[in-house]
C-alpha positions in Angstrom: 24.8 28.7 -12.9 27.8 31.0 -12.8 28.7 30.2 -16.4 25.1 30.8 -17.5 25.1 34.2 -15.7 28.4 35.2 -17.5 27.0 34.2 -20.9 23.8 36.2 -20.2 25.8 39.2 -19.0 27.8 39.1 -22.3 24.5 39.1 -24.2 23.3 42.1 -22.3 26.5 44.1 -22.5 27.6 43.3 -26.0 24.5 42.5 -28.1 21.6 44.5 -26.6 21.2 48.3 -27.0 21.7 49.1 -23.4 24.1 51.5 -21.7 25.9 49.1 -19.3 28.9 46.8 -19.2 29.3 43.3 -17.7 30.7 44.7 -14.4 27.5 46.7 -13.8 25.2 43.6 -14.2 24.8 41.4 -11.1 22.7 38.2 -10.5 20.2 40.5 -8.7 20.0 43.0 -11.5 16.5 43.3 -12.9 16.2 43.3 -16.7 13.1 45.5 -16.5 12.7 49.3 -15.9 13.9 49.2 -12.3 17.3 47.7 -13.5 18.7 47.5 -17.0 15.5 49.0 -18.5 14.6 46.6 -21.3 11.5 47.5 -23.1 9.1 45.1 -24.8 11.1 45.0 -28.0 14.4 44.6 -26.2 12.9 41.7 -24.2 11.8 39.9 -27.3 15.3 40.4 -28.8 16.9 39.2 -25.6 14.7 36.1 -25.6 15.8 35.3 -29.1 19.4 35.7 -28.3 19.2 33.6 -25.2 17.4 30.9 -27.1 20.2 30.9 -29.8 23.0 31.1 -27.2 21.7 28.2 -25.2 20.0 26.2 -28.0 16.6 26.2 -26.2 13.1 27.4 -27.0 10.7 29.0 -24.7 7.0 28.5 -25.1 4.5 31.2 -24.4 3.6 29.4 -21.1 7.3 29.6 -20.0 7.5 33.3 -20.3 6.3 35.6 -17.6 7.4 38.9 -16.2 8.8 37.3 -13.0 11.3 35.5 -15.1 12.9 38.8 -16.0 13.0 40.2 -12.5 16.6 39.3 -12.2 19.5 37.3 -13.8 19.2 34.5 -11.3 15.6 33.8 -12.3 16.3 33.8 -16.1 19.2 31.4 -15.3 16.9 29.1 -13.5 14.5 29.1 -16.5 17.4 28.4 -18.9 18.6 25.6 -16.6 15.1 24.1 -16.4 14.9 24.1 -20.2 18.3 22.4 -20.6 17.5 19.6 -18.2 
């Protein structure tokens, strides 16, 4: 999971239009307004980037707001798709 978190942190800090660096993002960091502050368009962009990075595809049923509550939960979702 640690490698997955590092890859996600890299996406957030280098590819999304957010004002944070990798060191500011922890496994407990929320991707939503109470954390990084992704809006609906940024979340869609993030999902697309994650799907490309990990060569997975999320269905509508897979996606829910709880999944974005922190990096650990998005990592769990990615791991579930890869297995």
